[in-house]
Structures are given as C-alpha cells and as structure tokens.
PATORLO-791773 format. One line per field, with one value per residue: residue number from 0; residue in three letters; x, y, z of N, C-alpha, C in turn. Coordinates in nm, 3 decimals, always signed. Atoms other than C-alpha are relative to their C-alpha. Example, Ala and Ser with C-alpha at 12.3 -4.5 7.8 and 13.67 -1.06 7.14 Angstrom:
<atoms>
pos = c(0;1)
code = c(ala;ser)
n_east = c(+0.089;-0.082)
n_north = c(-0.119;-0.119)
n_up = c(+0.000;-0.006)
ca_east = c(+1.230;+1.367)
ca_north = c(-0.450;-0.106)
ca_up = c(+0.780;+0.714)
c_east = c(+0.090;-0.077)
c_north = c(+0.120;+0.109)
c_up = c(+0.000;+0.073)
</atoms>
This chain:
<atoms>
pos = c(0;1;2;3;4;5;6;7;8;9;10;11;12;13;14;15;16;17;18;19;20;21;22;23;24;25;26;27;28;29;30;31;32;33;34;35;36;37;38;39;40;41;42;43;44;45;46;47;48;49;50;51;52;53;54;55;56;57;58;59;60;61;62;63;64;65;66;67;68;69;70;71;72;73;74;75;76;77;78;79;80;81;82;83;84;85;86;87;88;89;90;91;92;93;94;95;96;97;98;99;100;101;102;103;104;105;106;107;108;109;110;111;112;113;114;115;116;117;118;119;120;121;122;123;124;125;126;127;128;129;130;131;132;133;134;135;136;137;138;139;140;141;142;143;144;145;146;147;148;149;150;151;152;153;154;155;156;157;158;159;160;161;162;163;164;165;166;167;168;169;170;171;172;173;174;175;176;177;178;179;180;181;182;183;184;185;186;187;188;189;190;191;192;193;194;195;196;197;198;199;200;201;202;203;204;205;206;207;208;209;210;211;212;213;214;215;216;217;218;219;220;221;222;223;224;225;226;227;228;229;230;231;232;233;234;235;236;237;238;239;240;241;242;243;244;245;246;247;248;249;250;251;252;253;254;255;256;257;258;259;260;261;262;263;264)
code = c(met;glu;asp;phe;ile;val;asn;ala;ser;asp;ile;his;phe;ala;tyr;arg;asp;arg;pro;ile;phe;glu;gly;leu;asn;leu;ala;ile;pro;arg;gly;lys;val;thr;val;ile;met;gly;pro;ser;gly;cys;gly;lys;ser;thr;phe;leu;gly;leu;leu;gly;gly;arg;leu;ala;pro;thr;ser;gly;asn;leu;glu;phe;asp;gly;gln;ser;val;pro;ala;lys;leu;gly;pro;ser;leu;tyr;lys;met;arg;arg;lys;met;gly;met;leu;phe;gln;lys;asn;ala;leu;leu;thr;asp;leu;asn;val;phe;asp;asn;val;ala;phe;pro;leu;arg;glu;thr;thr;glu;leu;gln;glu;pro;leu;ile;arg;ile;gln;val;leu;thr;lys;leu;glu;met;val;gly;leu;arg;gly;ala;gly;asp;met;gln;ile;ser;glu;leu;ser;gly;gly;met;ala;arg;arg;val;ala;leu;ala;arg;ala;ile;val;leu;asp;pro;leu;ile;val;met;tyr;asp;glu;pro;phe;val;gly;leu;asp;pro;val;ser;met;gly;ile;ile;leu;lys;leu;ile;arg;asn;leu;asn;asp;ala;leu;asn;leu;thr;ser;ile;val;val;thr;his;asp;val;lys;glu;gly;cys;glu;ile;ala;asp;tyr;met;tyr;leu;leu;asp;arg;gly;ile;val;ser;ala;gln;gly;thr;pro;asp;gln;met;leu;val;his;ala;asp;pro;ala;ile;glu;gln;phe;met;gln;gly;leu;ser;asp;gly;pro;val;arg;phe;his;tyr;pro;ala;arg;asp;tyr;leu;glu;asp;leu;gln;asp;ile)
n_east = c(-0.140;-0.097;-0.060;-0.136;-0.029;-0.185;-0.053;-0.108;-0.045;-0.056;-0.115;-0.144;-0.131;-0.168;-0.034;-0.136;-0.032;+0.064;+0.149;+0.152;+0.135;+0.010;+0.129;+0.145;+0.205;+0.095;+0.097;+0.081;+0.166;+0.037;+0.030;-0.085;-0.125;-0.062;-0.102;-0.139;-0.131;-0.118;-0.098;-0.091;-0.121;+0.064;+0.047;+0.154;-0.035;-0.034;+0.167;+0.059;-0.123;+0.082;+0.087;-0.017;-0.095;-0.164;-0.069;+0.061;-0.004;-0.079;+0.110;+0.103;+0.064;+0.047;+0.061;-0.016;+0.113;-0.018;-0.099;-0.141;-0.077;-0.048;+0.074;-0.040;-0.114;+0.031;+0.112;+0.057;-0.037;+0.012;+0.156;+0.008;-0.072;+0.038;+0.128;-0.076;-0.029;-0.107;-0.043;-0.076;-0.087;-0.034;+0.061;+0.012;+0.060;-0.128;-0.076;+0.044;+0.192;+0.092;+0.085;+0.103;-0.056;-0.053;+0.055;+0.056;-0.127;+0.041;+0.119;-0.071;-0.057;+0.060;+0.152;-0.003;+0.064;-0.027;-0.059;+0.152;+0.056;-0.129;-0.005;+0.069;-0.043;-0.083;+0.092;+0.065;-0.069;-0.040;+0.097;+0.043;-0.108;-0.028;-0.118;-0.009;-0.076;-0.182;-0.012;-0.141;-0.124;-0.081;-0.037;-0.070;+0.067;+0.107;-0.036;-0.022;+0.136;+0.108;-0.100;+0.017;+0.146;+0.025;+0.007;+0.120;+0.014;-0.009;-0.009;+0.154;+0.046;+0.004;+0.063;-0.106;+0.073;-0.072;-0.130;-0.119;-0.004;-0.118;-0.037;+0.011;-0.060;-0.169;-0.049;+0.139;+0.045;+0.133;+0.153;-0.028;+0.019;+0.138;+0.067;-0.012;+0.085;+0.080;+0.056;-0.017;+0.107;+0.033;+0.050;+0.029;+0.095;+0.039;+0.013;+0.019;-0.093;-0.105;-0.087;-0.056;-0.067;-0.137;-0.039;-0.032;+0.064;+0.027;+0.110;+0.083;+0.143;+0.109;+0.138;+0.130;+0.025;+0.162;-0.073;-0.193;-0.112;-0.128;-0.106;-0.175;-0.057;+0.052;+0.153;+0.062;+0.010;+0.155;+0.137;+0.141;-0.007;-0.160;+0.005;-0.114;-0.119;-0.068;-0.029;-0.071;-0.120;-0.122;-0.091;-0.059;+0.087;-0.026;-0.126;-0.025;+0.070;-0.021;-0.087;-0.062;-0.134;-0.108;+0.062;-0.021;-0.105;-0.071;+0.002;-0.135;-0.046;-0.035;-0.141;-0.024;+0.038;-0.104;-0.195;-0.149;-0.061;-0.085;-0.166;-0.115;-0.029)
n_north = c(-0.002;-0.025;-0.107;+0.011;-0.146;-0.001;+0.095;-0.041;+0.096;+0.017;-0.080;+0.042;-0.066;+0.001;-0.109;-0.057;+0.112;+0.062;-0.009;+0.038;+0.009;+0.048;-0.031;+0.046;-0.015;-0.048;-0.098;-0.003;-0.035;-0.135;+0.002;+0.090;+0.026;+0.086;-0.017;-0.012;+0.072;+0.087;+0.023;-0.130;-0.080;+0.017;-0.087;-0.066;-0.130;-0.129;-0.045;-0.099;-0.104;-0.036;-0.061;-0.158;-0.064;-0.017;+0.092;+0.036;+0.153;-0.013;-0.017;+0.069;-0.096;-0.005;-0.118;-0.073;-0.133;-0.096;-0.094;+0.036;-0.040;-0.046;-0.093;-0.098;-0.125;-0.129;+0.062;+0.081;+0.128;-0.034;+0.009;+0.166;+0.048;-0.097;+0.038;+0.159;-0.029;+0.052;+0.013;+0.063;+0.140;+0.005;-0.053;-0.105;-0.137;-0.111;+0.051;-0.123;+0.022;+0.086;+0.058;-0.120;-0.071;+0.085;+0.017;-0.124;-0.067;-0.027;-0.117;-0.123;-0.064;-0.014;-0.019;-0.145;+0.038;-0.082;+0.030;+0.084;+0.092;+0.133;+0.027;+0.082;+0.092;+0.049;+0.085;+0.139;+0.061;+0.014;+0.089;+0.169;+0.156;+0.034;-0.027;-0.135;-0.059;-0.031;-0.068;-0.058;+0.071;+0.006;+0.184;+0.123;+0.116;+0.073;+0.157;-0.006;+0.060;-0.155;-0.122;+0.049;-0.123;-0.154;+0.027;+0.057;-0.142;-0.101;+0.071;+0.045;-0.099;-0.131;+0.100;+0.027;+0.086;+0.122;-0.028;+0.132;+0.013;+0.072;+0.076;+0.030;+0.060;+0.036;-0.026;-0.001;+0.188;+0.071;-0.131;-0.129;+0.047;+0.037;-0.103;-0.057;+0.089;+0.008;-0.151;+0.055;+0.095;-0.098;-0.163;-0.032;-0.038;-0.123;-0.114;+0.039;-0.064;+0.126;+0.054;+0.114;+0.089;+0.060;+0.061;+0.188;+0.096;+0.054;-0.041;-0.128;-0.037;+0.096;+0.009;-0.081;+0.051;+0.078;+0.094;+0.017;+0.025;+0.080;-0.061;+0.001;-0.017;-0.108;+0.039;+0.099;+0.145;+0.077;-0.091;+0.053;+0.000;+0.058;+0.119;+0.062;-0.038;+0.085;+0.057;-0.005;+0.173;-0.027;-0.012;-0.125;-0.048;+0.067;+0.055;-0.151;+0.009;+0.072;+0.016;+0.137;-0.008;+0.013;-0.056;-0.046;-0.050;+0.087;-0.015;-0.082;-0.141;+0.104;-0.040;+0.117;+0.156;-0.062;+0.099;-0.106;-0.165;+0.077;+0.050;-0.187;-0.023)
n_up = c(+0.026;-0.143;-0.018;-0.052;+0.066;+0.038;+0.098;+0.073;+0.138;+0.041;-0.031;-0.027;-0.012;+0.003;-0.046;+0.100;+0.136;-0.048;+0.057;-0.187;+0.053;+0.120;+0.055;-0.120;+0.099;-0.193;-0.016;-0.197;-0.071;-0.090;-0.075;-0.090;-0.111;+0.113;-0.106;+0.132;-0.032;+0.139;-0.085;+0.043;+0.071;+0.136;+0.024;-0.106;-0.013;+0.100;+0.042;-0.055;-0.038;+0.101;+0.010;-0.060;+0.090;-0.064;+0.097;+0.144;+0.057;+0.127;+0.137;-0.072;-0.110;-0.087;-0.045;-0.163;+0.027;+0.145;+0.078;+0.018;-0.110;+0.091;+0.030;-0.142;-0.004;-0.041;-0.120;+0.027;-0.140;-0.167;-0.061;+0.036;-0.182;-0.146;+0.040;-0.100;-0.089;-0.023;-0.104;+0.050;-0.028;-0.166;-0.024;+0.028;-0.080;-0.024;-0.078;-0.073;-0.056;-0.142;+0.069;+0.014;+0.128;+0.096;+0.049;+0.124;+0.074;+0.169;+0.024;+0.000;+0.055;+0.134;+0.005;-0.006;-0.112;-0.115;-0.083;-0.059;+0.099;-0.030;-0.092;+0.072;+0.080;-0.074;-0.176;+0.054;+0.109;-0.141;-0.039;+0.070;-0.030;-0.164;-0.099;+0.001;-0.104;-0.019;+0.072;-0.039;-0.044;+0.062;+0.103;-0.077;-0.123;+0.098;+0.062;+0.239;+0.011;-0.029;+0.068;+0.134;+0.023;-0.019;+0.096;+0.052;-0.060;+0.083;+0.176;+0.151;-0.009;+0.101;+0.053;+0.107;+0.107;-0.059;-0.136;+0.043;-0.116;-0.012;-0.129;-0.129;-0.105;-0.041;-0.083;-0.182;-0.114;+0.060;-0.011;+0.031;+0.165;-0.035;-0.001;+0.111;+0.031;-0.023;+0.004;+0.138;-0.030;-0.031;+0.081;+0.156;+0.041;-0.049;+0.007;+0.112;+0.015;+0.107;-0.004;-0.015;-0.181;+0.092;-0.084;+0.029;-0.057;+0.050;-0.084;-0.071;+0.100;+0.039;-0.155;+0.050;+0.137;+0.174;+0.123;-0.028;+0.086;-0.089;+0.091;+0.018;+0.136;+0.083;+0.038;-0.082;+0.070;-0.006;-0.082;+0.002;-0.116;-0.098;+0.008;+0.160;-0.056;-0.151;+0.054;+0.101;+0.064;+0.036;-0.120;-0.020;-0.142;-0.084;-0.065;-0.072;-0.061;-0.182;-0.096;+0.001;+0.025;+0.086;+0.067;+0.117;-0.049;-0.097;-0.102;+0.038;+0.120;+0.058;+0.002;+0.082;-0.119;-0.175;-0.013;+0.091;-0.091;-0.165;+0.022;+0.052;-0.076)
ca_east = c(+11.862;+12.104;+12.238;+12.632;+12.782;+13.183;+13.243;+13.587;+13.680;+13.960;+14.235;+14.565;+14.853;+15.200;+15.394;+15.725;+15.806;+15.574;+15.242;+14.946;+14.650;+14.652;+14.314;+14.068;+13.669;+13.501;+13.158;+13.034;+12.641;+12.477;+12.399;+12.584;+12.893;+13.107;+13.424;+13.766;+14.048;+14.379;+14.690;+14.981;+15.083;+14.790;+14.635;+14.342;+14.475;+14.599;+14.212;+14.092;+14.387;+14.253;+13.929;+13.984;+14.178;+14.509;+14.607;+14.527;+14.504;+14.772;+14.455;+14.092;+13.815;+13.707;+13.391;+13.217;+12.837;+12.832;+13.104;+13.466;+13.710;+13.995;+13.823;+13.880;+14.108;+14.037;+13.795;+13.586;+13.757;+13.758;+13.336;+13.342;+13.548;+13.297;+13.086;+13.369;+13.403;+13.773;+13.820;+14.185;+14.444;+14.597;+14.323;+14.477;+14.387;+14.562;+14.736;+14.683;+14.265;+14.063;+13.819;+13.525;+13.741;+13.870;+13.565;+13.430;+13.726;+13.559;+13.267;+13.495;+13.673;+13.474;+13.122;+13.006;+12.819;+12.751;+12.928;+12.583;+12.457;+12.843;+12.811;+12.484;+12.635;+12.952;+12.738;+12.517;+12.811;+12.963;+12.608;+12.640;+12.961;+12.900;+13.179;+12.978;+13.111;+13.456;+13.404;+13.677;+13.941;+14.278;+14.386;+14.641;+14.416;+14.212;+14.224;+14.325;+13.956;+13.785;+14.065;+13.930;+13.579;+13.641;+13.778;+13.483;+13.303;+13.465;+13.446;+13.056;+13.041;+12.978;+12.755;+12.895;+12.726;+13.020;+13.261;+13.585;+13.734;+14.118;+14.193;+13.981;+14.088;+14.428;+14.568;+14.194;+14.108;+13.839;+13.563;+13.700;+13.706;+13.319;+13.233;+13.346;+13.217;+12.902;+12.927;+13.030;+12.743;+12.497;+12.568;+12.547;+12.264;+12.117;+12.243;+12.189;+12.526;+12.778;+13.030;+13.319;+13.594;+13.956;+14.065;+14.247;+14.085;+13.921;+13.622;+13.544;+13.445;+13.294;+13.052;+12.951;+12.958;+12.686;+12.955;+13.336;+13.616;+13.926;+14.246;+14.571;+14.781;+14.629;+14.269;+13.951;+14.038;+13.706;+13.371;+13.037;+12.886;+13.079;+12.908;+13.040;+13.333;+13.399;+13.306;+13.488;+13.645;+13.951;+14.253;+14.393;+14.081;+14.038;+14.399;+14.329;+13.951;+14.032;+14.337;+14.580;+14.936;+15.022;+14.838;+14.856;+15.102;+15.366;+15.469;+15.859;+16.005;+16.129;+16.506;+16.726;+16.687;+16.819;+17.076;+17.253;+17.239;+17.372;+17.646;+17.819;+17.853)
ca_north = c(+11.535;+11.580;+11.926;+11.991;+12.316;+12.205;+12.021;+11.990;+11.850;+11.692;+11.890;+11.874;+12.021;+12.043;+12.188;+12.234;+11.848;+11.717;+11.592;+11.565;+11.593;+11.414;+11.490;+11.484;+11.451;+11.537;+11.651;+11.793;+11.744;+12.041;+12.052;+11.716;+11.600;+11.484;+11.324;+11.350;+11.041;+10.893;+10.838;+11.130;+11.342;+11.236;+11.611;+11.641;+11.970;+12.100;+12.036;+12.236;+12.490;+12.495;+12.531;+12.843;+12.980;+12.991;+12.786;+12.792;+12.438;+12.379;+12.313;+12.165;+12.380;+12.416;+12.538;+12.671;+12.762;+12.811;+13.017;+12.954;+12.974;+13.022;+13.281;+13.472;+13.779;+14.011;+14.112;+13.878;+13.603;+13.809;+13.788;+13.396;+13.318;+13.510;+13.253;+12.976;+12.889;+12.732;+12.512;+12.479;+12.192;+12.372;+12.590;+12.924;+13.113;+13.434;+13.391;+13.813;+13.796;+13.679;+13.399;+13.627;+13.868;+13.578;+13.472;+13.834;+13.877;+13.802;+14.007;+14.287;+14.275;+14.235;+14.330;+14.681;+14.528;+14.761;+14.633;+14.478;+14.320;+14.115;+14.089;+13.841;+13.674;+13.599;+13.460;+13.227;+13.112;+13.051;+12.879;+12.628;+12.465;+12.496;+12.739;+13.077;+13.083;+13.076;+13.397;+13.572;+13.341;+13.374;+13.102;+12.989;+12.848;+12.642;+12.263;+12.202;+11.976;+12.371;+12.581;+12.346;+12.498;+12.783;+12.788;+12.598;+12.910;+13.142;+12.938;+12.901;+13.288;+13.485;+13.182;+13.030;+12.824;+12.548;+12.492;+12.275;+12.106;+12.036;+11.732;+11.781;+11.505;+11.528;+11.550;+11.503;+11.252;+11.062;+11.353;+11.607;+11.383;+11.271;+11.619;+11.766;+11.477;+11.536;+11.915;+11.803;+11.662;+11.889;+12.211;+12.122;+12.029;+12.269;+12.558;+12.428;+12.370;+12.194;+12.021;+11.890;+11.655;+11.632;+11.340;+10.975;+10.883;+10.643;+10.576;+10.902;+10.988;+10.675;+10.780;+11.124;+11.072;+11.064;+11.017;+10.934;+10.981;+10.815;+10.979;+10.849;+10.859;+11.181;+11.080;+10.947;+10.579;+10.508;+10.662;+10.597;+10.556;+10.490;+10.132;+10.112;+10.204;+9.926;+9.675;+9.752;+9.446;+9.637;+9.545;+9.876;+9.990;+9.726;+9.743;+10.170;+10.114;+9.835;+9.966;+9.618;+9.662;+9.450;+9.464;+9.626;+9.897;+9.648;+9.635;+9.628;+9.884;+9.656;+9.540;+9.232;+8.846;+8.938;+8.615;+8.764;+9.129;+8.923;+8.738;+9.113;+9.139)
ca_up = c(+10.286;+10.597;+10.647;+10.635;+10.755;+10.688;+10.364;+10.246;+9.874;+9.809;+10.024;+10.006;+10.208;+10.340;+10.583;+10.365;+10.242;+10.419;+10.279;+10.623;+10.377;+10.001;+9.878;+10.225;+10.140;+10.515;+10.576;+10.943;+10.982;+11.088;+11.436;+11.573;+11.781;+11.467;+11.642;+11.408;+11.524;+11.382;+11.509;+11.562;+11.356;+11.102;+11.085;+11.322;+11.463;+11.149;+11.010;+11.279;+11.240;+10.803;+10.901;+11.110;+10.844;+11.009;+10.724;+10.374;+10.184;+9.882;+9.669;+9.741;+9.904;+10.212;+10.316;+10.648;+10.641;+10.280;+10.224;+10.117;+10.407;+10.194;+10.028;+10.357;+10.406;+10.652;+10.849;+10.622;+10.820;+11.193;+11.104;+10.957;+11.324;+11.538;+11.404;+11.606;+11.899;+12.004;+12.274;+12.246;+12.328;+12.661;+12.718;+12.584;+12.903;+13.014;+13.275;+13.414;+13.405;+13.671;+13.551;+13.497;+13.224;+13.064;+12.974;+12.872;+12.673;+12.291;+12.392;+12.457;+12.241;+11.937;+12.020;+12.119;+12.442;+12.719;+13.048;+13.190;+12.937;+12.945;+13.257;+13.154;+12.926;+13.113;+13.463;+13.207;+13.006;+13.367;+13.457;+13.188;+13.297;+13.682;+13.775;+13.815;+14.142;+14.063;+13.837;+14.104;+14.114;+13.927;+13.663;+13.878;+14.117;+13.906;+13.870;+13.476;+13.518;+13.624;+13.408;+13.084;+13.187;+13.205;+12.885;+12.773;+12.918;+12.673;+12.356;+12.337;+12.451;+12.159;+12.065;+11.805;+11.503;+11.599;+11.903;+11.777;+12.059;+12.010;+12.230;+12.523;+12.744;+12.752;+13.101;+13.351;+13.605;+13.517;+13.745;+13.552;+13.179;+13.283;+13.327;+12.983;+12.885;+12.955;+12.916;+12.533;+12.501;+12.664;+12.513;+12.153;+12.200;+12.421;+12.251;+11.960;+11.846;+11.584;+11.704;+11.672;+11.899;+11.708;+11.977;+11.978;+12.265;+12.149;+12.436;+12.530;+12.148;+12.080;+12.401;+12.229;+11.909;+11.607;+11.373;+11.349;+11.108;+11.175;+10.969;+10.813;+10.514;+10.432;+10.352;+10.512;+10.584;+10.755;+10.897;+11.002;+11.369;+11.668;+11.690;+11.295;+11.408;+11.672;+11.421;+11.143;+10.898;+10.793;+11.042;+11.059;+11.229;+11.366;+11.538;+11.635;+11.768;+12.050;+12.120;+11.972;+12.060;+11.732;+11.421;+11.053;+11.275;+11.402;+11.740;+11.634;+11.376;+11.131;+11.127;+11.050;+11.218;+11.628;+11.596;+11.327;+11.563;+11.872;+11.674;+11.579;+11.954)
c_east = c(+0.049;+0.066;+0.135;+0.087;+0.181;-0.055;+0.137;-0.012;+0.121;+0.164;+0.085;+0.094;+0.073;-0.008;+0.118;+0.019;-0.022;-0.109;-0.116;-0.105;+0.064;-0.139;-0.128;-0.081;-0.036;-0.105;-0.100;-0.131;-0.052;-0.070;+0.045;+0.150;+0.040;+0.189;+0.121;+0.130;+0.043;+0.152;+0.099;+0.034;-0.127;-0.070;-0.120;-0.008;+0.028;-0.115;-0.045;+0.049;-0.069;-0.136;-0.069;+0.030;+0.135;+0.041;-0.036;+0.063;+0.089;-0.142;-0.122;-0.070;-0.017;-0.121;-0.016;-0.104;-0.032;+0.101;+0.131;+0.076;+0.140;+0.032;+0.042;+0.033;-0.055;-0.103;-0.165;+0.042;-0.056;-0.191;-0.052;+0.051;-0.072;-0.152;+0.073;+0.017;+0.158;-0.012;+0.127;+0.139;+0.064;-0.036;+0.019;-0.082;+0.097;-0.060;-0.045;-0.143;-0.011;-0.099;-0.128;+0.068;+0.038;-0.104;-0.066;+0.140;-0.055;-0.058;+0.097;+0.024;-0.030;-0.140;+0.047;-0.099;+0.077;+0.036;-0.112;-0.048;+0.142;+0.028;-0.207;+0.044;+0.095;-0.074;-0.037;+0.101;+0.066;-0.094;+0.000;+0.104;+0.044;+0.101;-0.080;-0.003;+0.108;+0.018;+0.129;+0.101;+0.075;+0.003;+0.064;-0.080;-0.111;+0.043;-0.020;-0.160;-0.110;+0.064;-0.069;-0.188;-0.073;+0.069;-0.101;-0.074;+0.052;-0.034;-0.171;-0.047;-0.036;-0.107;-0.060;-0.076;+0.104;+0.083;+0.154;+0.111;+0.145;+0.046;+0.000;-0.006;+0.115;+0.054;-0.115;+0.049;-0.148;-0.147;+0.014;-0.062;-0.175;-0.040;+0.040;-0.083;-0.166;-0.074;-0.016;-0.149;-0.132;-0.020;+0.002;-0.124;-0.180;-0.015;-0.029;+0.112;+0.056;+0.148;+0.114;+0.158;+0.098;+0.035;+0.063;-0.033;-0.113;-0.207;-0.078;-0.066;-0.025;-0.149;-0.061;+0.005;-0.103;+0.073;+0.142;+0.066;+0.118;+0.132;+0.097;+0.048;-0.037;-0.143;-0.078;+0.025;-0.123;-0.051;-0.138;-0.034;+0.047;-0.013;+0.001;+0.137;+0.096;-0.052;+0.066;+0.099;+0.154;+0.116;+0.061;-0.088;-0.014;+0.127;-0.056;-0.133;+0.044;+0.182;+0.088;+0.147;+0.097;-0.134;+0.083;+0.196;+0.050;+0.091;+0.229;+0.006;+0.095;+0.177;+0.068;-0.022;+0.138;+0.053;+0.105;+0.058;+0.122;+0.121;+0.114;+0.047;+0.173)
c_north = c(+0.076;+0.107;-0.014;+0.167;-0.002;-0.071;+0.032;-0.123;-0.035;+0.144;-0.034;+0.151;-0.039;+0.023;-0.050;-0.113;-0.121;-0.059;-0.015;-0.014;+0.013;-0.025;-0.051;+0.047;-0.068;+0.071;+0.051;-0.013;+0.127;-0.047;-0.181;-0.037;-0.087;-0.007;-0.061;-0.033;-0.019;+0.014;+0.174;+0.015;-0.023;+0.099;+0.020;+0.131;+0.067;+0.020;+0.070;+0.165;+0.078;+0.055;+0.140;+0.087;+0.093;-0.020;-0.033;-0.106;+0.036;-0.005;-0.107;+0.201;-0.083;+0.081;-0.012;+0.081;-0.015;+0.067;-0.078;+0.034;+0.059;+0.079;+0.145;+0.079;+0.063;+0.037;-0.073;-0.123;+0.021;-0.087;-0.128;-0.018;+0.018;-0.119;-0.178;+0.036;-0.106;-0.104;-0.096;-0.102;+0.036;+0.089;+0.192;+0.099;+0.137;+0.064;+0.158;+0.051;-0.104;-0.123;+0.077;+0.130;-0.072;-0.024;+0.128;+0.023;+0.017;+0.097;+0.178;+0.072;-0.025;+0.004;+0.148;-0.054;+0.137;-0.122;-0.115;-0.099;-0.157;-0.057;-0.186;-0.117;-0.032;-0.065;-0.131;-0.083;-0.110;-0.115;-0.113;-0.063;-0.017;+0.078;+0.158;+0.051;+0.045;+0.100;+0.165;-0.048;+0.006;-0.150;-0.048;-0.069;-0.145;-0.160;+0.021;-0.071;+0.134;+0.080;-0.028;+0.064;+0.071;+0.058;-0.023;+0.113;+0.066;-0.057;+0.028;+0.201;+0.143;-0.115;-0.045;-0.108;-0.163;+0.030;-0.147;+0.016;-0.092;-0.126;-0.004;-0.036;+0.030;+0.061;+0.002;-0.101;-0.033;+0.076;+0.071;-0.112;-0.001;+0.117;+0.097;-0.077;+0.011;+0.170;+0.068;+0.034;+0.052;+0.150;-0.039;-0.053;+0.077;+0.125;-0.021;-0.004;-0.071;-0.028;-0.073;-0.023;-0.006;-0.089;-0.149;-0.094;-0.067;+0.003;+0.081;+0.042;-0.109;+0.049;+0.110;+0.044;-0.041;-0.006;+0.029;+0.012;-0.038;+0.020;-0.081;+0.026;+0.113;-0.003;-0.070;-0.120;-0.097;+0.092;-0.014;+0.052;-0.036;-0.180;-0.081;-0.038;-0.095;-0.099;-0.004;-0.105;+0.116;-0.011;+0.074;+0.037;-0.035;+0.027;+0.140;+0.004;-0.028;+0.005;-0.124;+0.058;-0.101;-0.001;+0.063;+0.086;-0.117;+0.048;+0.062;+0.037;-0.145;-0.030;-0.180;-0.103;+0.072;-0.120;+0.059;+0.162;-0.042;-0.017;+0.112;+0.015;-0.034)
c_up = c(+0.111;-0.076;+0.016;+0.046;+0.044;-0.074;-0.053;-0.062;-0.003;+0.015;-0.012;+0.100;+0.119;+0.068;-0.089;-0.083;+0.036;+0.016;+0.143;-0.093;-0.220;-0.053;+0.122;-0.083;+0.143;+0.028;+0.206;-0.022;+0.090;+0.111;+0.168;+0.065;-0.173;+0.073;-0.133;+0.081;-0.114;+0.112;+0.038;-0.092;-0.175;-0.069;+0.109;-0.019;-0.070;-0.077;+0.068;-0.055;-0.216;-0.011;+0.072;-0.075;+0.036;-0.101;-0.081;-0.077;-0.151;-0.122;+0.085;+0.054;+0.126;+0.065;+0.160;-0.022;-0.141;-0.055;+0.009;+0.113;-0.081;-0.065;+0.090;+0.050;+0.077;+0.100;-0.067;+0.088;+0.108;-0.059;-0.038;+0.150;+0.096;-0.029;+0.044;+0.116;+0.036;+0.121;-0.035;+0.108;+0.224;+0.067;-0.053;+0.106;+0.022;+0.148;+0.149;+0.035;+0.152;-0.131;-0.098;-0.192;-0.145;-0.092;-0.136;-0.120;-0.133;+0.036;+0.018;-0.100;-0.160;-0.040;+0.028;+0.120;+0.120;+0.149;+0.088;-0.113;-0.020;+0.102;+0.027;-0.042;+0.089;+0.097;-0.092;-0.033;+0.133;+0.090;-0.046;+0.024;+0.121;+0.101;+0.017;+0.145;+0.043;-0.107;+0.085;+0.027;-0.142;-0.091;+0.047;+0.135;+0.005;-0.006;-0.121;+0.040;+0.009;-0.123;-0.163;+0.005;-0.042;-0.204;-0.174;-0.050;-0.130;-0.144;+0.008;+0.067;-0.038;-0.097;-0.134;-0.036;+0.049;+0.148;-0.096;+0.131;-0.060;+0.132;+0.128;+0.115;+0.053;+0.160;+0.123;+0.033;-0.092;+0.072;-0.134;-0.137;+0.002;-0.031;-0.163;-0.121;-0.065;-0.049;-0.212;-0.079;-0.030;+0.001;-0.102;-0.020;+0.041;-0.027;-0.144;-0.128;-0.137;+0.092;-0.021;+0.042;-0.052;+0.166;-0.080;+0.122;-0.059;+0.150;+0.013;-0.168;-0.017;+0.118;-0.049;-0.112;-0.052;-0.052;+0.012;-0.158;+0.033;-0.172;-0.083;-0.163;-0.066;-0.065;+0.084;+0.034;+0.058;+0.084;+0.024;+0.192;+0.125;-0.026;-0.161;-0.012;+0.067;-0.056;-0.123;-0.083;-0.041;+0.168;+0.084;+0.113;+0.097;+0.166;+0.119;+0.109;+0.144;+0.013;-0.005;+0.013;-0.201;-0.127;-0.168;+0.038;+0.108;+0.102;-0.003;-0.180;-0.073;+0.010;+0.014;+0.131;+0.138;+0.014;-0.067;+0.070;+0.148;-0.069;-0.038;+0.125;-0.027)
</atoms>
C-alpha cells in the first residue's frame, strides 16, 4: 500500500467571490516527485499556500505527515513548517545578505546550532547545488540560475521532509533549466525527500515527474504518470499536454459573425 505524505480531501477555497477549489482531492506519495500542472489561475500556487498553512480552506481537510494543517496555529504550525522547504517563484533571497548568510538564515532563526555546525550545514548544501565557492558573493552578483540554486540550498538546509517548488523553471536559460531539473531529481533521491513541483512547463514536468496532477475548474481534471498523461484521450487534456493552439480552449474569443462586424464600420 502506497504511503502518502500529503492528503487533500474535498478542499474548497475562494478569494472573496472567486472560487479556486470546489472539491479538490489529491494525494502526494512519499519519496516521489509529484508535478502539479494546469492553466494560469487554476490554483497551483494556492495549493502550496494551503499546504504551508499560509491560507486556510473554507472546508475540507488537508493533512501533512498525518496531521491536519488547518488545525495548526502558532508554535505548532511553525514546528510543522520546519519539515517543509520552499523554493519561491522569485527566489525571495535577502539582498542585504550574501549567499552563505542567506542559506544560513533558517538555521540561525529556528535552531540553536552553534556557528561551526551551521557552517558545516551551509557548506554541505551549497556543495550539493554546486555553489560552495560562491558563499561570499552578494545576491546582486548572481545570475538567474545561480540565484535559483542558492534559493534551493536554503530550501533544503533544515533537511525537510518535503520541498515545494513554485514555478522553478520560469526565467531560466536552457542550461540553467537543465541544472535545476537535474538538482530536483537528484536531491529528491539522494536526500529521500518528497518533492511537489508546481509548473505549467509540460516538457520539463514530464521529465522529472513520478506522478502528475492537472488542475482545472477547481478540481483535478486528470492524473497519472507522464506516459499516461501524454496519451490522455480527453481533448482538453490533450490540448494542454501537447500545447495545441486550438481545441476545447478556443483560439478565438466568442464573437458575432465577422462579416457583420465589418458591415457596422
């Protein structure tokens, strides 16, 4: 029987009058790379906010490692978050600190480790992402790909159970993207992590995923392995996975007859 580290059951959530989830059900298998995809605005990043306890569902339950996330408040929520690493969409690095101190920041803020042990932890994680020699660099000196790797080192410095990646491939050149893809897969396996990758990049998602979810209209519209998703029979799923310009999601916005519009000029 498969072990799931995250279970979302009948999740409902809305921003004011705009529904985002209307009965979302999904489970994240422990130790795997799970990719969550979907069109813009479908709630991919919102799901990460719910899992981290930054947002609370209107109804339904979301469990992490056997505990209800919405039920956690204050110290108990912060304790749970220490088991979670987060790679933010725009890295969220602290520009007043250098590379070493950015990675050390979670250790200094949430543990009582002495500096010699912090140094070992930070250098180990920087070595894993290939940037041990960049510890003294300022954030403004980094390329986009290097900044993403520093943010990844910070996300894993507390040795979390899961790492959440919010659009990790955005803005990267092909070489940097290849490096991040390799790191996500290798770190997941080497550190026995569970990885949740939110993206709309189908090719990259299929390359690293063990399992995939496609969100649309507030629910899971499709799920399966990359091979299963790429040959899905549903025309809407096929359109998204193949990047087709026309299909159930029409290229042309609904309008009256073209010639009638021209005659009104």
